[in-house]
N, C-alpha and C positions, 0 to 999 in steps of 0.2 A: 784096546783100541787094535782094528786088524791093520796089518801091514801086510799089503798085496804084492804079488809077485805072478809075473808072466813064464809061461811054461814055454822051451826052449827044446831042439831039436838035441838027439845023443852029444852029438862031438861039440855044441856052444855049451852043455851039461858038464862035458870032463872040463873042457876049458874052465868055467867057473869057480871049477875044484882046487885048480890051482889059483885063482885070482882072486878067491873070495875072502874078504875083510873077514878079520877075527872072529867082531862082533857084529851082531847084525843091530841092526838101529832102533835105537832105545823105547824100548813103548812101556811105559808105568801107568798105574789105573788112575796117577792124579791129575794125568791131561785126558779126560774123557769129558771134562766138563772144559765149554772154552774162556771161562773164569777162570779157572784154575789155569787151565794152558798161557794165558797171558798173565799171569801171576810167575810161572815159569819159565817164561820165554825170559821176560824181564831181568833174570837172573843168571842170563846167558850170553855170549861172547857178538859182536854184529855180524851181520852174515849178507853175503853178496849173492846177490839172484842176477844169473845169465839167462839171458832172454833173445829172440830174433829183431825184435823191437825197439827203436830211442825210447818205448812211449814209458820200458820197464824203470826208466831214472826216477821220473815222476809218481809211477807208480810207490816205487822205494820210499819216496819220498813220505808219500800219503800216507805207506803202512807205520812208518817212524812218526809220523804228526798224531797217528789217532792211538797206536799203542805203544808208544816212547821204547819201543823195540828199536835200535840203529840198522838199518837194512840197507846195502848200497847195489841200485841197478846198473847191471853193467848189458851193451849191447854186442852181443856176441854171432855170427851167425853158424845157423845151422850143422853144415863137416866142421867146422873149429870149434862148436862148442863139444861134439863126441872126442874130438882128435883132445883137449883141453882137459873133460872131466876123465877119460881113461888115463891119461899123462898125470892128473894130480892124485890119481884112485894108486897108481901104482909105487908112487912114490912119497904114498903117507904125508903129504903135504894139501892139502884140501882148502880149493880158494872159494870155487864155486860151492855153497851150501845148496841152492834151489837154482833147478834149470826149469824152466819153461820152452820144451824143445822145438827149434825148427825144425828137424829132422827126422818125423814122424818116425820111417819103417829102422831108423840106424837106432833112436831107441829100444824101438820092441827087440831088434834083432842084436842091438852090441852090449848097449848099458842096462840094462835090464835084467836077462841072463847072464852076465860078467859079475852080478855083484856090485855093478860102479851104483848106483840109485838102485832107491824102493821108490813105489806107490805108495801114498796116504789118501782116504779122504777123511773129511772131516765130518764128526757125527751129526754138528750142527747141520748140515746142508745136505746129504746123504739122499734124502728120502725125495729131493730134488734133481737130482741128478741120473739118467738114464742107466741101467745098467750095463750097457758098453760102453758108458763115456764115466765106468769106472775102476776099470784094471791094463792099463792104466790109466790114470786120473785126468781125463778133457777137461782143462782151464777154458779153451773155447774150439771152435772150427772157424777156419780161415778159407771161407767159401771164393771160389773162381766161378767168374759165367760165360757163356755167351752172349756175345754186345754185341747191337747195332749202332748206326750215327742215326740219332730221332730228328736230327733235323733233314735229313736226304728222304728217307724213309719213315711214313706211316706206322708200320709195322716193323718187329723184322723179315726180311729179304729169305731168310733160311728158315726150316722148321725139320729140315734132319741131317746129323753128323755126316751123311751119305750123300749131299747135296756140296758140302764142302769141299768132294773128292771129282767133283763134275770140273767140264773147261769153264762153264760159264763162273769159275770161282776158282782161276787158278791165278795165282798172284796176290790175290785179293783177302785171305784168313790171313791175320796177324796175330802171334801168339809166342811166348816166350822160347826160344829155344830148348828143347828138352835135352841138348848135349848139354847147357850149363844148367838143368834145372832137375833135381834129384826125382823131386816132386812130380815131373809129370812122367816118367818113367816109373816112377810109384804106382802113380794110375793107369798107366797102361796095363801093369801086370795084375792091381784090382780089379779092370774093367776085366779083363780077360777070366780071371779066374772065378767071380763074384755076377759079371753082368753078361758074358758072352750072347748069351739068349737073345736078348733082349737088343742085341746090337746087330746081328743074323734078322729078329725081328723088323726089324728100323729098316734093314736094307731088302728085305721083300718090298715096306710099304713105301717107299721110294720107287724100288724100278720094278714094282708089280710079278718079282721073280722071287725062286729061292735061292740065296747062296748056297754057292760048293764050298763045305766044311770040311771035307773027308782027308784034307791035306793041310791043311790050316785054321786055326779056331778063325773065327767073325770079326775079332779084335785085330789080328794079328794083320788079316786083310786089309782092316780100314785104314790101321796106322801107314802101313804099307801105300796106298793111295791117296791117303792125304799126306805124307813125305812129298809123292813123286809130284801132287798137283803143286808146286814152291809156292807152298805158303811163307808169310815172312816171317823169319825170325827174328826176333826182339830178343833187347837184355834186359828184361824186366817186364811184366804185368802191365807197371806204369807207363814205358813206351809205346807197348800195342794198343792202351788207352787216344793216346797221344793222333797213335796213325788211324782209326778207328771214328773216333772222335772228334779231328780237326774242324773245326764249323768252315765253312763256303768250297765244300766239298759237294759234287756233281755226280759221281759216282764212287760207291765208299768202299770199306774195307768192313767183314766181320772176322772180330774176334775172339781173345779168350784171355779173359784178365782176371783180376782182384776184386773185387767189390768195394775196396781202399782208393781205387782210383775214381770212384763218383764224386766223392767229394770234390773235385773241382769241375762239375754240373755246376753246382751254384752258383761259382764263381765264372760262370760264363767263357770258361777255358774250353771244355768238348761236351758233346751233345753223347749222350749212351743212356742205351736202354738195354735190359735185359731181357734175351730172344726168351720170352715164357714159353712160346711152344716148340721149344726144339726137343726132338725123337731121337734116343730114348731116352736122353738127359739134358736138366739144362743147365748142368754147372757139376763140379764136384767141390767136398769140404774135404781139406787136409785137417787134421787136429793137432793141436797145440801139447803137447802132454805136460804135466805138473809133478816135476820127483825131485825127491830129495837124495844128495849124498848121503850113502852109505856109514859115512866115514866123517860126516860132520860132528863138528864140538856143542853145535848149536842146536839140538832136531828138537826142541817145543819154540825155538822162535822160526825155522824151517814150516815147521808144520802151521804155525798161525799163518804163515806168508801165504802158505797153500787155502787156507783157511780164507782168507783178505782177496784174494784171487777168486773163490768162488763167491764171492757177493757182487752186488749191481757196484757198490764205491770201491771197490776193488777192480772189478773191470772195463768202469764206464768209459773211460777212454780209448778201449780196445772197443767195443761193441758201436761205437759212434764209425766206426770206418764197416760196416757191416757184419765184422766179424761174431759169433754163435757163442753164446757162454755156453760150455757144460753145463750150468745150472739152469733146469729150466723154467726156474721162477721167475730169472731177472729176465722183466719186460722189454720189449726193441725200443733201443735208443732213439730218442724223439728227433733228435739231430741226424741220424742215419738215412742216407742220401737215397741209395739204392732199390730199397724196397724188398729186396733179398729176400725178409722172412714170407711175403706173399709168396714165394714159389720154393720153400724152403723143401716142402715134401717131395719135388723136383730134382733135387740137390744129392748126388750120390755120396752116402756117409764111406768114410774109411775104413777097413773093418783090419783091427789090430790081429787076427786071429791068422792072418799070413801075411805079416810082417817082414816075418825070417826069406819067405820066397819073395816077396816085393824088394826086400835088398840084396838077396842072391840071383837077381834076376837080370838085375839094373844092367849090367854092361850086353845081354840079350838083346832088350829093349833100345839101346845105343845105337848097336849096332845093328839092327834092322833097320833105325832109324837113316842112321850115314849112309848104308849102302844103298837105301830109296830117295833120300831126298834129292832134288832136281830144282838148282838155282833157275 
């Protein structure tokens, strides 16, 4: 059974040599079959799982009931997860055995290369996981999408991200504040490194002329223009959804938010629809990685929990909110409200190969936004 590790730059590898654990996560042949893994896990101490969603509490209870292996779920936000795991690792006092990451780039840039955690893929489901989702293991993708008010508009009034920088949409774009949301800063960097040409093409489609990229990237130009157009910063994607989708509006906002907010559509609280024709992307999906502490005293129970998360039973309370399982064989949840699966091919996927650069460049993107943001 193979334990995978992410590559890192020379400096990080040097740090890892100082912090590396005395022994790697135990791997034995008797865990290669699921039945034997379950048996081994039942003889180990209870485990604790850190995750950014409170639903992990119920997931852990379901796991315990299914396998007779005690697990406790604990809601811990992304940045706090990283800090806790590093402190526990250095103190040799492991509380969190499994982490479902809330901060993808920090997991890739810090926890994995420093040897704090390792990634593992269950052979039972490996064939149904895309290669990009194995190293590290993507438990689910959390898509966020450009959204409009369906009560006001028959279709999305915007079809190009550059339109959001025009005067017509000044003060009418609601989105989580990038200065308080590391995922946005990571995605600015991801777009520049992997999709900058697409942003330049979108500019030409919208304005009928080429964008001058001799001094700065197309992504930098777009981020600056968006910040200058006075978007409404909110403290969460849910708050952005309330702004965009509130009933009774005559002139609405366009916004960016997690598909989880679409749960409120059926309750009549908001009117939301995905901007399905937005170019060059309808949205982006941030991965939540499943990793195991390298110093856990219950490695088999930890592995079994990751296996459970990659099954329909184990992840259904997340897919109902529009999250997309890393196991491609798991169908769309019948109660998922946004319809994001219909446009998932138009949603940018996080590329872990530049996770270290994403993390390192966060401050630069934050400074760019701060300098150009106009209230």
